[in-house]
Structures are given as C-alpha cells and as structure tokens.
C-alpha positions as CSV (number, residue, x, y, z in Angstrom):
1,M,7.5,75.3,32.0
2,A,7.1,71.4,32.5
3,L,5.0,71.9,35.6
4,M,2.5,74.4,33.6
5,R,2.5,71.7,30.5
6,L,1.3,69.4,33.6
7,L,-1.4,71.9,34.9
8,I,-3.4,72.3,31.9
9,L,-3.6,68.1,31.3
10,P,-7.0,68.4,31.8
11,L,-7.7,71.1,29.7
12,R,-5.9,69.7,26.9
13,A,-7.4,66.5,27.2
14,P,-11.0,66.8,29.0
15,M,-11.2,63.0,29.4
16,L,-9.1,62.9,32.2
17,L,-11.4,65.4,34.0
18,V,-14.2,62.6,33.6
19,L,-12.1,59.9,34.0
20,F,-11.2,62.1,38.1
21,A,-15.7,62.8,38.3
22,T,-15.6,58.8,37.6
23,A,-13.9,58.1,40.2
24,V,-15.5,60.4,42.3
25,V,-18.7,58.9,41.7
26,M,-17.4,55.3,42.0
27,G,-16.0,55.8,45.0
28,N,-19.3,57.8,46.6
29,H,-21.3,54.5,45.1
30,W,-19.2,51.9,47.0
31,T,-19.1,54.2,50.0
32,L,-23.2,53.6,50.1
33,L,-22.9,50.0,48.9
34,H,-20.0,48.6,51.6
35,E,-22.7,48.7,55.0
36,H,-25.2,47.9,52.4
37,V,-23.2,44.5,51.4
38,H,-21.7,44.2,55.3
39,D,-25.1,43.9,56.4
40,T,-26.9,41.8,53.8
41,R,-24.3,39.3,52.8
42,G,-22.1,39.3,56.3
43,V,-18.9,39.8,54.0
44,S,-16.2,42.4,55.8
45,I,-16.0,46.2,54.8
46,H,-12.3,45.0,54.4
47,L,-12.7,42.7,52.3
48,F,-15.6,44.5,50.4
49,W,-12.2,47.1,49.8
50,T,-9.3,44.9,49.0
51,V,-12.0,43.3,46.2
52,E,-12.8,47.1,44.9
53,L,-9.4,48.6,44.9
54,L,-7.8,45.2,43.1
55,Q,-10.5,44.9,40.3
56,S,-9.9,49.0,40.2
57,V,-6.2,48.3,39.5
58,V,-6.7,45.0,37.2
59,V,-9.0,47.2,35.1
60,V,-6.6,50.2,35.1
61,V,-3.4,47.7,34.2
62,I,-5.6,46.0,31.4
63,C,-6.9,49.0,29.4
64,S,-3.6,51.2,30.0
65,L,-1.8,48.7,28.2
66,P,-4.4,47.7,25.1
67,A,-1.0,46.9,22.5
68,L,0.9,44.3,25.0
69,F,-2.3,42.4,25.2
70,V,-3.7,43.7,21.6
71,R,-0.7,42.7,19.6
72,R,-1.2,38.9,20.2
73,V,-4.4,39.4,18.3
74,S,-4.0,41.7,15.6
75,L,-0.3,43.0,14.9
76,L,-2.6,45.9,12.8
77,M,-4.2,47.5,15.7
78,A,-0.6,46.4,17.5
79,S,0.7,49.2,15.1
80,S,-1.4,52.1,15.7
81,R,-1.8,52.8,19.2
82,V,-5.1,54.9,18.3
83,L,-6.6,52.1,16.7
84,S,-5.6,49.3,19.2
85,L,-7.2,51.9,22.0
86,V,-10.8,52.1,19.4
87,V,-10.8,48.7,18.9
88,I,-10.1,47.7,22.9
89,L,-13.3,50.3,23.9
90,L,-15.4,49.2,21.5
91,L,-15.1,45.7,22.8
92,V,-15.0,46.5,26.4
93,I,-17.8,48.5,25.2
94,T,-20.6,45.8,23.6
95,L,-19.0,43.1,26.4
96,G,-19.6,45.3,29.2
97,I,-23.5,46.0,28.5
98,Y,-23.6,42.3,27.5
99,L,-22.4,41.5,31.4
100,A,-24.0,44.2,32.1
101,L,-27.5,43.8,31.9
102,R,-27.0,40.3,32.4
103,L,-25.2,40.7,35.7
104,H,-25.3,43.9,37.9
105,L,-21.9,43.1,39.4
106,F,-20.3,43.9,36.0
107,A,-21.7,46.9,36.2
108,D,-18.8,48.7,37.8
109,I,-16.2,47.1,35.7
110,L,-17.8,48.4,32.7
111,I,-17.9,52.2,34.1
112,I,-13.7,52.3,35.3
113,S,-13.4,51.0,31.4
114,S,-14.9,53.0,29.7
115,A,-13.4,55.8,32.3
116,V,-10.2,55.1,32.0
117,L,-10.2,53.7,27.8
118,L,-11.6,57.3,27.4
119,A,-9.0,58.9,28.7
120,R,-6.1,56.6,27.6
121,L,-7.4,58.2,23.9
122,D,-7.8,61.1,24.6
123,L,-4.5,61.3,26.1
124,T,-3.2,59.0,22.6
125,R,-5.1,62.3,20.5
126,I,-2.5,64.9,22.4
127,G,0.4,63.5,21.4
128,V,0.8,62.0,25.7
129,V,2.2,59.1,25.3
130,P,4.4,58.3,28.6
131,P,5.8,55.0,28.8
132,A,3.4,52.1,30.1
133,M,4.5,51.6,33.9
134,L,4.0,55.5,34.3
135,T,1.0,55.7,32.3
136,V,-0.5,52.7,34.4
137,C,0.9,54.8,38.1
138,F,-0.7,58.0,36.1
139,L,-3.8,56.7,35.9
140,L,-4.2,54.5,39.5
141,C,-3.1,58.0,41.3
142,V,-6.1,59.7,39.1
143,L,-8.9,56.8,39.9
144,L,-8.0,56.0,43.3
145,S,-7.9,59.3,44.5
C-alpha cells in the first residue's frame, strides 16, 4: 500500500513532474553549455560539472529547509509552513528576476529554486511533510536524476 501511495505521488503533487522536467531541461542545457564554456573560457569540464552539481545541492538544501532560515526572520512565518514557502518563493522569484536580468549567471539558480519551491509547496499542500533531511534527499534524487 505504501508503494502505491509513492507511485501516485506525482499525480497528487504535479509540481514534482515540473521539477523533473526542469531537471531534464537544465541537464540538457548544461550539457550543451559545458563545451562552450570549455572552449571559450578554458574551464575544465570536471570543474564545470562540480560547480553545477554543488549549486544544485545548495539550492535544494536552502529551498527544502525554509523554516530553518525563515524562523530567524519571523516567528509568524515559521509557524505556518505554507506561508513560509510562499514568502520564500516570492523572494526567490523577485530577487532572481532582478539578478537574472542583471547577471545571466543566476538564471539557472532561479529556475531550479523556483521548481524546487513549487514542488515543496505542492507536497505541503497535499499533506506530505517528511522529515527535513528525507525531503532534501528526495528532492535531490528527483533533481539529479
């Protein structure tokens, strides 16, 4: 029965499918980009992939543990998971759009963090709130797969 609930989770929380699609598109983008970066800037391919994977892990950890970061800012937001997720999503989008318009380097971070936060918000909406480290591991598996 638990396996069946796990299999229908993408149907109950469709933003997980959006996160997976985002991961596929970003992986394809990075695959095309790593040759260009290697040729024009002389950055090794191993360093490029290390930085991109580290960036993905950091974004997932920060976006999956919003209560830990937001609790220091406001106790009201920390009392409601949905409110803290929505506020962080709005901050990420607002700051991300500004940074993406100014610096094209932050566009990937904006896309990944928005997809992770939407998936996390959708999981909270349907009442699936596993422990924080399990959430981080699950979202990292979806993103890095």
